[in-house]
C-alpha positions, 0 to 999 in steps of 0.5 A: 500500500502506498500513499494517495493511491490505493487500488481496491478489488472485490473479494466478496459479493452478494446481491445486497453487499460488496466487500473490497480490499487493498492490503489490510484495508477493507471497504464494504458496501451494504444496500440497506434500503431502496434509498439508502446504503451503508459504507464502511472502511476499516482494517482487517482484524479490527474489532469495531465498537458497537453502535447504540444509535442504529436499531432499524427493528427498534431493538438494541441489546444492552451491549450494543449492536454490531456495527456492520449488522444487517438485521432489521434492514429491508436489504436492496439488490440494485441493478449492477454493471461493471465499468472500465474503472469500477462498478455502477449501481442503480438504486430503486429510488433512481439514484445511480452510484458509481464506484471507482476502484482507485481510492475507492471513490464513490459518486452519486447522480440523480436524474443524470445530474451529479448529486455529490461525490467523494472528493477526488483524488482521495476521500479516506485516510487509508494510509494515514495521509491525513494524520490520525483517525478516520476522515471522509471528504465529500464535494461541496457546491456553491449555494448548497444548504446544510441542516442537522447535527443535533443541537447546533447553534446559529442559523438553521442553515449550517453551510460554511461552518464547522462543528465539534461533534461531542458533548459538554456541560455548557451552562449559559451557552451562547445559542448563536456561537457556542460549540459544542453543546449537549448532543452527539449526532453526526447526521446532516442533510444537504440540499443541492441544485440537483436534490438532497442527500443525508449522511450519518456517521455511526460512531460514538467517538468525538468528531469534527465536521467542516461544512465549507470553512476550510479551503485547500488549493490542491483540492476542489471545494469540499466538506469533511468529517473527522473522527477520533476512531480509526474505523469509519461507518456511515449511511447515505440517504436519498430523497426529499429532506422530509424523506431523509429525516424519516429514513434516519428516524427509521434507522435509529428506531421509533421515537418514544411515545410520552404520556399525555401529561408531559405535554402540559405545562411542567414547572421547575426551578433550581431555587425551590430545592436549593432553599433551606425550606425546600418542601415549603417552597414546593408546597407553595408552588401547588398553592399558586397553581390552585390560586391562579387556576393553572393546569400543570402536568409535572414538575422537574425536581432539581438536584437540591433535594439530594444535597449534603451541605453544599454538595449534590449526591445522587440517590440521597434524599436530604431529610432536613429539607424533605423529612418524609419523601413519600408523603411529599410525592403523594401530595404532588400526585394528589394534585395531579402533578408528576414529579420528575427528579433530577439524577446524575451519573457521577458520584463526588468523592464525598458521596456516602456511596463512593467508597463502596462503588470504588471497592466494587470497581463500578467506576470508569477506571484508570489503568491501575484500577483506581477510579478515573477522577474528574471535575463534577459540579462542586468538586471531584468525582467519578462516573459510573461505568455503565458498560459494566453490567454490575454498575448498570444493575446498581443504577437500575436498582437505585432508581427503583429503591430511592425514587420509584418505590416512593411513588415517583414514575419519571426521571430527569437524566441530567449532567450526563455528558460524561466529560471524559477526555483522558486517553488513560480512562478505561471502560469495562467494555461489556465483558469483551475487554476494556475500551477507551472510555473517551470513545464511548461517551454517548454510549455511556449516556445512552446506557444510563438512560436505558437503565433508568428506562428499564427501572421504570418499566419494571416498576410500572409495567402498565405505564408508558415511561417518561424520561428526559435527558439532556445529552445523548446520541440519536439512539436516546430517541427510543427512550426519552425526550430532550431539551436545549439545556441550560440556556442564557436569559436574553432576547438574543438566545430566544432567537437562536434557541428557536433554530436549535429546536428546529435543528433538533427536530431535523436531527430526529429528536422530535420531542424537544423544548427549552427552558422557557424564560432562560435558565442562567443569568438574570430574571427575565424581564416581563416582555422576555418571559412573555415572548418565551411563552409565546414561542414555547406554547407551540413546542412539545416540551412546555417548561419554565426552568431557571437558576437566576443570579439573584436566587429568584424563581421564574414562574408563570405568576412572576409578573402580576401585571402580565398574568392575563396574557400568561393565562391566555397562553396557558389556555391556548396550550391546553387547547393544543394538547390533543393536537400535540398528543395526536402528533406524538401518537402518530410519530412512532408509527410514521417512521416505519415502512419508509425505507422505500422513500423515492427521490422524486415522490412519496415512495411506496408505503 
């Protein structure tokens, strides 16, 4: 194998699959649908990390799915012909795929016109030509528009920009410019003059995508994706933007169907549970609801309920603030308000359970077996290693015994970005040998949410679980809803959070929302609070949440002189509930049977 020139040849093929090789490098094509194919580039003998995002049959094992599995796909047999320099495939949707054996270069045409292609002369990092990690370069045309990538800020069209694909706890972020934010979703849709296509890079590793910021004199205009993982597995979708979103949703599995109460107003604030008289503040919230005759489906219970001094200790009830948690939960149940308690996947070194978990080896670890320690909230702590079945079971049991057994039936999975960057940190790896934890961060998030989901299903088999998660990859759509995180209180961020919400929806996370009014900063002004409510009334998650600098709580009744307008908005939300709930009911069903989406019409059903 040389540099910049790699000649591949076929070593295995079926009607729906092709495998090519150049030395120890393997390149694979799987035709996984009438309008979708999968491309994989890896080295012979490499053990690919599992995927937790792909589940076309809506089933993903606790240890993940084999990345190159074809289970659940409606495999397609394209029309095939041999060309002088490779092969040509015609998909049932009408897209023509040409493969050049030299440098394994793929190009795509729709109705005879170029759609996009791997960048010539070299698009992949076969021989380390581009440094460490996996690379994929594709062509870029003037005027193309790009949408997606999860909770990315700024304008809806991401063309010409570059983004990090990783997760971070970014409280008070700028909704226009901050990057990265909370989600790990390497999926985007590109609209060109010829048509649209989508690309999804199936990797849990931190990555980077450049959509036209970089220019290089030696190559035609391009976009590129770079991953810290050596292997590259990606999916290409064809059709209209709507059809591409539908196919991506089908690839990742059905969006969880939330209970109806979750679409009503849900309250929250850090101020109440952080207060010394937390239970009194919470009971006061119920009284205010009754006084103002406002409907409320739930309350996101912030982590102050777990405090020991000034530290937050997951699964610990502060009995000074809440002497009788079961009675507290029952009062909210009797008022028709579901409590959604905050839970975090890291344990501070001062946590009462830390030494026990350390002895049992349930944390992400250093090579010598000691816990990997990192900054977390008010001190140093360690993340639970959800790739260890014992840690997974511990979390599931704690959710049950410290929350669900008290009458709670929902969870708020928060601060779950797993900020693990050290190369030394190791994860158990599901029993198949330790893995670098930094390459599994969104997988750890997914497993945390899944363990919470299982606890809720086991405790309440007759109820649909409700979970909210701040972080995650595309696979969390099967388990939970999400929101845009700890936004900043300003008109500027109201404007750009709107685009973040649309981007989340275009990335397959349809049940999204924001902290209405703004989470971090000053108490919102009258007008800002009102404008936020006017915006949020139309989104799936309708929640006011705050951590104001002055310790105040943003509430619907914060400004009596605008309350008539607030009441009218809450009444409008109530009228919208049947529509929102019906959309949610149809959403999971609407993402099945769409693999045949064509490029020029609705496709077969």
